[in-house]
C-alpha positions in Angstrom: -154.1 -118.8 -98.8 -156.4 -121.6 -100.1 -159.1 -120.4 -97.7 -158.9 -117.1 -99.0 -159.1 -118.1 -102.6 -162.2 -120.1 -101.8 -164.0 -117.4 -99.9 -163.3 -115.0 -103.2 -164.5 -117.6 -105.4 -167.7 -117.9 -103.3 -168.2 -114.5 -103.3 -167.7 -113.9 -106.8 -170.4 -117.0 -107.8 -172.6 -115.3 -105.6 -172.5 -112.0 -107.1 -173.2 -113.6 -110.5 -176.2 -115.6 -109.1 -177.2 -118.7 -110.9 -178.4 -117.0 -114.0 -175.0 -117.5 -115.4 -174.0 -121.1 -115.7 -171.5 -120.4 -118.6 -169.8 -117.8 -116.3 -170.0 -120.3 -113.3 -167.8 -123.0 -115.3 -165.6 -120.3 -116.3 -164.9 -119.4 -112.9 -164.5 -123.0 -111.5 -162.3 -123.7 -114.6 -160.3 -120.7 -114.0 -160.1 -121.2 -110.1 -159.3 -124.9 -109.8 -155.9 -124.7 -111.3 -155.0 -121.8 -108.9 -156.4 -124.3 -106.1 -154.3 -127.0 -107.0 -151.0 -124.9 -107.3 -151.8 -123.3 -103.9 -152.5 -126.7 -102.5 -149.2 -128.2 -103.9 -147.4 -124.9 -102.8 -149.0 -125.4 -99.1 -148.0 -128.9 -99.2 -144.2 -128.1 -100.3 -144.2 -125.2 -97.6 -145.6 -127.9 -95.1 -142.8 -130.5 -96.1 -140.1 -127.6 -96.2 -141.2 -126.6 -92.4 -140.9 -130.3 -91.6 -137.6 -130.4 -93.1 -136.5 -127.2 -91.7 -137.7 -128.8 -88.1 -135.9 -132.0 -88.7 -132.5 -129.8 -89.7 -133.0 -128.0 -86.6 -133.3 -131.1 -84.5 -130.0 -132.1 -86.4 -128.5 -129.0 -85.6 -129.2 -129.3 -82.1 -128.1 -132.6 -81.8 -124.9 -131.8 -83.6 -124.6 -128.9 -81.4 -124.8 -131.1 -78.3 -122.4 -133.3 -79.9 -120.0 -130.5 -80.3 -120.4 -129.1 -76.9 -119.7 -132.6 -75.6 -116.9 -133.0 -77.9 -115.4 -129.7 -76.7 -115.7 -131.0 -73.1 -114.1 -134.1 -73.7 -111.5 -132.3 -75.7 -110.9 -129.8 -72.9 -110.9 -132.5 -70.5 -108.1 -134.5 -72.3 -106.1 -131.4 -72.6 -106.4 -130.9 -68.8 -105.4 -134.4 -68.2 -102.7 -133.8 -70.9 -101.4 -130.7 -68.9 -101.7 -132.9 -65.5 -99.6 -135.6 -67.0 -97.3 -133.1 -68.2 -96.9 -131.6 -64.7 -96.6 -135.2 -63.2 -93.8 -136.0 -65.8 -92.0 -132.9 -65.0 -92.1 -133.3 -61.3 -91.3 -137.1 -61.6 -88.2 -135.7 -63.7 -87.1 -133.2 -61.0 -87.6 -136.0 -58.5 -85.4 -138.3 -60.5 -82.5 -135.6 -61.2 -82.8 -134.9 -57.5 -82.2 -138.5 -56.6 -79.4 -139.0 -59.2 -77.8 -135.9 -57.6 -78.2 -137.5 -54.2 -76.8 -140.8 -55.8 -74.0 -138.8 -57.2 -73.4 -137.0 -53.7 -73.3 -140.6 -51.8 -70.9 -141.7 -54.5 -68.5 -139.0 -53.9 -68.7 -139.3 -50.5 -68.2 -143.0 -50.7 -65.2 -142.4 -52.8 -63.9 -139.8 -50.5 -64.1 -142.2 -47.4 -62.5 -144.9 -49.5 -59.6 -142.5 -50.4 -59.3 -141.5 -46.9 -59.3 -145.2 -45.8 -56.7 -146.3 -48.2 -54.6 -143.2 -47.1 -54.8 -144.3 -43.5 -54.0 -147.8 -44.4 -51.1 -146.8 -46.3 -49.9 -144.5 -43.4 -50.7 -147.4 -41.1 -48.7 -149.8 -43.2 -45.7 -147.4 -43.5 -45.8 -147.0 -39.6 -45.9 -150.6 -39.1 -43.1 -151.2 -41.1 -40.8 -148.3 -39.7 -41.9 -149.8 -36.2 -40.5 -153.1 -37.2 -37.6 -151.5 -38.8 -36.7 -149.5 -35.8 -36.6 -152.8 -34.0 -35.0 -154.4 -36.2 -31.0 -153.7 -36.3 -28.5 -154.3 -39.0 -24.8 -154.1 -38.2 -23.4 -150.9 -40.0 -19.7 -151.3 -39.3 -17.4 -153.6 -37.4 -13.8 -153.3 -36.2 -11.2 -155.4 -34.4 -8.5 -153.7 -32.0 -5.8 -155.5 -31.0 -3.8 -156.0 -27.4 -0.4 -157.1 -26.0 0.0 -160.0 -23.8 -1.5 -159.6 -20.5 -2.9 -156.0 -21.1 -6.2 -154.1 -21.8 -4.7 -150.6 -22.4 -5.8 -149.1 -25.8 -2.6 -148.2 -28.3 -2.8 -145.6 -30.9 -4.1 -147.8 -33.6 -6.9 -149.2 -31.5 -8.1 -145.5 -30.7 -8.0 -144.8 -34.4 -10.2 -147.5 -35.1 -12.5 -146.6 -32.6 -12.8 -143.0 -33.7 -13.9 -144.2 -36.9 -16.8 -146.1 -35.6 -17.6 -143.5 -33.2 -18.0 -140.9 -36.1 -20.8 -143.2 -37.7 -22.9 -142.5 -34.7 -23.2 -139.0 -35.3 -26.7 -137.8 -36.2 -28.1 -141.1 -35.1 -30.7 -141.3 -32.4 -30.8 -144.8 -31.8 -27.8 -147.2 -32.3 -26.1 -150.2 -30.4 -22.6 -150.9 -30.0 -21.4 -154.2 -29.0 -18.1 -154.6 -27.4 -16.7 -158.1 -26.8 -13.4 -158.7 -25.6 -11.4 -162.0 -26.0 -7.9 -163.5 -24.9 -5.6 -166.3 -26.3 -5.2 -169.6 -24.4 -2.4 -168.5 -22.0 -3.5 -168.4 -18.4 -6.6 -169.9 -16.6 -10.2 -169.6 -17.6 -11.0 -167.2 -14.9 -7.9 -165.1 -15.5 -8.6 -164.7 -19.4 -12.5 -164.0 -18.8 -11.4 -161.1 -16.3 -8.7 -159.8 -18.8 -11.3 -160.0 -21.6 -13.9 -158.1 -19.7 -11.1 -155.6 -18.8 -10.3 -155.1 -22.4 -14.0 -154.5 -23.3 -14.3 -152.0 -20.5 -11.2 -150.1 -21.8 -13.0 -150.0 -25.2 -16.2 -148.8 -23.8 -14.7 -146.3 -21.5 -12.8 -144.8 -24.4 -15.8 -144.5 -26.5 -18.0 -142.9 -23.8 -15.3 -140.6 -22.3 -13.9 -139.5 -25.6 -16.9 -139.3 -28.1 -19.9 -138.9 -25.4 -21.3 -142.1 -26.6 -24.4 -142.9 -24.2 -23.5 -145.6 -21.8 -27.1 -147.2 -22.5 -26.1 -147.4 -25.9 -22.9 -149.6 -25.0 -22.9 -153.5 -24.2 -19.9 -155.1 -23.0 -18.9 -158.8 -22.6 -15.9 -160.6 -21.7 -15.7 -164.0 -23.3 -12.3 -165.2 -22.4 -10.7 -167.8 -24.9 -14.1 -168.3 -26.7 -14.4 -168.3 -30.5 -10.6 -168.0 -31.5 -10.2 -166.5 -35.0 -6.5 -167.8 -35.7 -4.4 -170.7 -34.5 -3.4 -170.0 -30.8 -0.6 -172.4 -31.2 1.4 -169.5 -33.1 2.9 -166.4 -31.9 0.6 -164.4 -34.8 -2.5 -166.5 -34.1 -2.3 -165.5 -30.4 -1.7 -162.3 -31.3 -5.1 -162.3 -33.4 -6.8 -163.7 -30.6 -6.1 -161.1 -28.0 -8.8 -158.8 -29.5 -11.8 -157.1 -28.8 -14.5 -156.8 -31.4 -16.5 -153.6 -31.9 -19.6 -153.9 -33.8 -22.3 -150.8 -34.6 -26.0 -151.6 -35.2 -28.5 -149.3 -36.4 -32.5 -149.8 -37.0 -32.9 -150.7 -40.7 -35.1 -147.7 -40.9 -35.9 -144.5 -39.3 -39.2 -142.8 -38.8 -39.2 -139.4 -40.3 -41.6 -136.6 -41.0 -41.1 -137.2 -44.8 -41.9 -140.9 -44.5 -45.3 -140.0 -42.8 -46.1 -137.3 -45.0 -45.5 -139.5 -47.9 -48.0 -142.2 -46.6 -50.7 -139.4 -46.4 -50.7 -138.4 -49.9 
């Protein structure tokens, strides 16, 4: 713009020639302020162009920073998502581990319950076995005999009938039959007579009440273990006797007992 204005001034001055000094001064005076303004305007434009260039550089820098920031944000988001997924997988593994632990605990508790039940059952069986082999006396009767006799009278049979009834429904029992005499007679005679009296009792129980012979034991003890004074008539009567004792197991194994142990 300044060049154009200078050329215009030169042309005007050339046309006017040197003959008009006043006109030349007028033109110079008129053009000079315009040139100054043009120069100032051009300088201002140059400064503005520079500022615009600087702003453009700043914008480019900001754009680059923004892009980098976006990339970092995107990367951070991706890492956050990955971390969330990892945390979720870790939580799932923890849940599965807890479920496995719970299952193992239930299995252990079930095994312990089974073991406890087995121990209780074994304890009951052991106690029953001990009780089955430990007999206790359920009843005892004494039958008396006349002098030198081994025959049962009606009173003796009635006593034996009572003890035989107590064996009904029982699988295991033992009947001990032990015969005695008074002191009259020789020891050998008394042993034989006491055995005959015991055999008479055993025979009656086996024949009349179908008591298994294997469940009866007999022993003739002669004049052993007198229960009364043999010097008196009544004492000798008490000594001529057979003692009959019924023994049964302390306990009998039954399905109900075993079933209760399995609960």
